[in-house]
C-alpha positions in Angstrom: 2.9 -41.3 22.3 4.4 -38.7 24.6 3.3 -35.9 22.3 -0.2 -37.2 22.2 -0.4 -37.3 26.1 0.7 -33.7 26.3 -2.0 -32.6 23.8 -4.6 -34.4 25.8 -3.6 -32.7 29.0 -3.7 -29.3 27.3 -7.2 -30.0 26.0 -8.4 -30.9 29.5 -7.0 -27.7 30.9 -8.8 -25.7 28.2 -12.1 -27.3 29.1 -11.6 -26.5 32.8 -10.9 -22.9 32.0 -14.1 -22.7 30.0 -16.1 -24.3 32.8 -15.1 -21.8 35.5 -15.9 -18.7 33.4 -18.8 -16.7 35.0 -20.7 -13.8 33.4 -21.8 -11.0 35.6 -25.6 -10.5 35.5 -26.8 -7.2 33.9 -27.5 -4.3 36.3 -31.2 -3.4 36.4 -32.0 0.3 36.1 -33.7 1.5 39.3 -37.2 2.8 39.2 -37.1 6.6 39.4 -39.5 9.5 39.3 -37.3 12.2 37.7 -37.5 15.9 38.8 -35.6 18.9 37.4 -35.3 22.5 38.5 -33.5 25.5 37.0 -33.7 29.0 38.5 -32.0 31.9 36.7 -31.8 35.5 37.9 -29.5 37.4 35.6 -28.8 41.1 34.9 -26.0 42.4 32.7 -24.6 43.6 29.4 -22.9 41.4 26.9 -23.3 38.2 24.9 -26.4 36.3 25.7 -26.6 32.5 25.2 -29.3 30.6 27.1 -30.6 27.1 26.3 -32.9 24.7 28.1 -34.4 21.4 26.8 -36.4 18.7 28.5 -37.4 15.4 26.7 -39.4 12.6 28.4 -40.8 9.8 26.3 -42.8 8.4 29.3 -45.1 11.5 29.4 -44.6 12.4 25.6 -43.0 15.7 26.4 -40.6 17.7 24.1 -39.6 21.1 25.3 -36.9 23.5 23.9 -36.1 27.1 24.8 -33.2 29.0 23.3 -32.1 32.6 22.8 -28.9 34.4 22.0 -27.9 38.1 21.4 -25.6 40.8 22.6 -27.1 43.6 24.7 -28.7 44.6 28.0 -30.5 41.7 29.6 -32.6 41.2 32.8 -33.9 37.7 33.2 -35.8 36.0 36.0 -36.7 32.5 34.8 -37.7 29.3 36.5 -38.1 25.8 35.0 -39.6 23.1 37.2 -40.3 19.6 35.9 -41.6 16.5 37.6 -42.5 13.1 36.1 -45.2 12.8 38.8 -47.6 15.7 38.3 -49.1 15.5 41.7 -45.7 16.6 43.2 -45.8 19.8 41.1 -48.8 22.0 41.6 -49.1 25.6 40.4 -51.7 28.3 39.9 -52.1 29.2 36.3 -54.5 32.0 35.5 -55.3 30.6 32.0 -56.7 27.2 33.4 -58.8 25.7 36.1 -60.0 29.1 37.5 -56.5 29.8 38.8 -56.8 26.9 41.2 -53.7 24.7 41.8 -53.3 22.3 38.9 -51.0 19.3 38.8 -48.3 19.8 36.1 -45.4 17.9 34.7 -43.7 21.2 33.5 -44.0 24.7 34.7 -41.9 27.5 33.3 -42.2 31.2 34.2 -40.2 33.9 32.5 -39.9 37.7 33.2 -37.4 39.3 30.8 -36.3 42.7 29.4 -33.8 43.1 26.6 -32.4 45.9 24.5 -29.5 46.0 22.2 -28.3 46.9 18.7 -27.7 43.2 18.1 -31.1 41.5 17.9 -32.0 38.9 20.5 -32.9 35.8 18.5 -34.7 32.9 20.1 -37.5 30.5 20.2 -39.5 28.1 22.2 -41.1 24.8 21.3 -43.4 22.6 23.5 -45.0 19.4 22.1 -47.2 16.7 23.4 -45.7 14.2 21.0 -48.2 11.8 19.5 -45.6 9.2 18.6 -45.0 8.7 22.4 -48.7 8.7 23.3 -49.4 12.4 23.6 -52.2 14.3 21.8 -50.0 15.7 19.0 -50.5 19.4 20.0 -47.6 21.8 19.9 -46.9 25.5 20.3 -44.0 27.4 18.9 -42.7 30.9 19.6 -40.0 32.6 17.4 -38.6 36.1 17.7 -35.8 38.5 16.6 -36.0 41.7 18.6 -33.9 44.7 19.5 -36.2 45.4 22.4 -38.5 43.1 24.4 -40.3 43.1 27.7 -42.0 39.7 28.3 -43.9 38.0 31.1 -44.7 34.5 30.1 -45.9 31.2 31.7 -45.5 27.8 29.9 -47.2 24.7 31.2 -47.6 21.0 30.3 -49.4 18.1 31.9 -49.9 14.5 30.8 -51.6 12.5 33.5 -54.5 10.1 33.9 -57.5 11.2 35.9 -57.5 9.9 39.4 -60.7 8.0 38.8 -59.2 6.0 36.0 -56.9 4.2 38.4 -59.9 2.6 40.1 -61.2 0.8 37.1 -60.6 0.1 33.4 -60.5 2.9 30.8 -63.8 1.6 29.5 -65.3 2.0 33.0 -64.1 5.6 33.0 -65.4 6.4 29.5 -68.8 4.9 30.4 -69.0 7.0 33.6 -68.3 10.2 31.6 -71.0 9.3 29.1 -73.5 8.8 31.9 -72.5 12.2 33.4 -73.4 13.8 30.1 -73.7 17.6 30.6 -73.6 17.3 34.4 -70.6 19.5 35.0 -70.4 18.7 38.7 -70.3 15.0 38.0 -67.7 15.4 35.2 -65.5 17.5 37.5 -65.8 14.8 40.2 -64.7 12.1 37.8 -61.8 14.1 36.5 -60.8 15.2 40.0 -59.7 18.5 38.6 -56.8 16.9 36.7 -56.6 17.4 33.0 -55.6 14.3 31.0 -53.5 16.3 28.6 -52.6 20.0 28.9 -50.3 22.2 26.9 -50.1 26.0 26.8 -48.2 29.3 26.8 -49.6 32.4 28.5 -47.8 35.4 27.2 -47.8 39.2 27.9 -45.3 40.8 25.5 -44.1 44.1 24.1 -41.3 44.2 21.5 -39.5 46.0 18.8 -38.6 43.7 16.0 -40.2 40.4 14.8 -42.2 38.1 17.0 -44.5 35.2 16.0 -46.3 32.2 17.4 -47.8 29.1 15.9 -50.1 26.6 17.7 -51.8 23.5 16.4 -53.7 20.5 17.3 -55.1 18.3 14.6 -57.3 15.4 15.6 -58.2 13.3 12.6 -59.8 10.3 14.4 -61.8 10.1 17.6 -61.9 6.8 19.5 -65.2 6.0 21.2 
């Protein structure tokens, strides 16, 4: 009988331990609007190894920029990224009549290189369709003993300001009514492109350089 009583007491103690156990609630990730800035001003001779990548599924952005070599390098390069495009406005000669345009990514590169060892590199920027982008991408690849480049890369994935005042159908109907009235279309779009991807390049080189750009739209939704 004594042994049974001890077992009963232990069982009660075990139940009490289970009863007071408390699990901590999971921490919620704070809402953020990410921004990123990288500014490089480099001049020297030796091994070159530079790499920058930006990936954001929310705005369907994939961006990679890499290069490596061994020679004389002068590099003045800036990367600026903001998840909220209205916080990043730049003048780009290739778009919007050089007016300030809201962008998610702006990259400007001025570079000269010379060396017996080729400078090998590449750039890839993609509005990834899988994450809601338009599926357009641009690639640049090179292997050069000499290069002098002035290049601007830009990306934007934002909804027109008008769309926030109504449903997407309201916005599409308004565009249809505007037809070929450029003034009305510009008012509706508020000067903000829905999707924008591009590279503006001025380049002289000795070696191999190439670029590939594509945008394939198979279906159109009306």
